[in-house]
N, C-alpha and C positions, 0 to 999 in steps of 0.2 A: 516501615522500615523510612528513615529520617529521606529527604532528597538530602547528596552527593554523596551520599554512604556508595562504599564503591559495584558495593551485593548492589541497588539500585540498579541501576547503569549497566549488571549482566542480565540485571530479573523484567527490563524493559527489555532490551534485547530482543533476550529469547520470545519475550508475548510478540514482540512486531515478525518473530519469520513463525516463529506458530498463523499469526497473520496473511502472510504476504505466500508464502509454500500455502498450508493448505487452501486458503482460502481465493488468492490473487490471482491466482496461478490455473484456473479451473471458469475465473466464466470473464477475464479480463485481457485483451490480448497482449496488449501490450507492443511494440515493435522490436522487429527483428535487427540484429549488428551483424557484419560481415558477409562473407561472398555468400553473392549468391546463387551455385555450386547443390546447397543443403548444409556445409552444418553451424551456418549463422547460429549465435548467441538469440535468448530472447530476453529480450528486461519488461519489466512487467513494478516497477522499481525502483529509489536509490533511501539507501533511510542515511540520514546526517545529527548525527548527537541526537537530538530526543527528536529532528522531524522529519514527514516521510514525501515523498513526492508518485506518484502511483500516474501507472502511464495508461492509458486508453486510448481507445477509436473513437472517433467523433459521431457519437453512433446512443445513441435511445435506449436502446436497450445496455448496454452499455454501461453507463448515468445509473438507472436506474439499480444496475445489481450490487457499482461502487455506495447506495447508495444504502443496498440492504445489507450490505456486510458491512458499514459498517456500523447501523442498528442494529446487531448482529452482534459487533466482538465488542460493543458501550454494556451490553447484557449479561452475556458470559462473562470477559473479565474484571468486569464494571471499572469501567478509566470509558473518563468523558469526555468523548471528541472536542473540542473547541471550533467550530459551527463561526462563531464572531472573525480566529486568525484563521478560518482555512479559504480556499480561495480556486474554482473550478475557473482554468482557464484555457481555449480555445489555439489553438496554434494548425495554423496550415491551410485549412476553410474559414 
């Protein structure tokens, strides 16, 4: 499949959704948006074009989980995570 093909964007989106729904929601806590009465929505990630932003607590266990998820992702989907263009940023602590 060639880059720029309309189907490749759809396939990328489907693979990212499998990654995020299947793994990140189980191992990464994210953050909550909404009222405090129990009807808040949890946000784990944002997908923007071909980039992904993953939200997690400033906790070593979650960073290790995220690293394991990315290694698994590379092995299963044969898509390489470009670590030279990736960043981990701590916000608020």
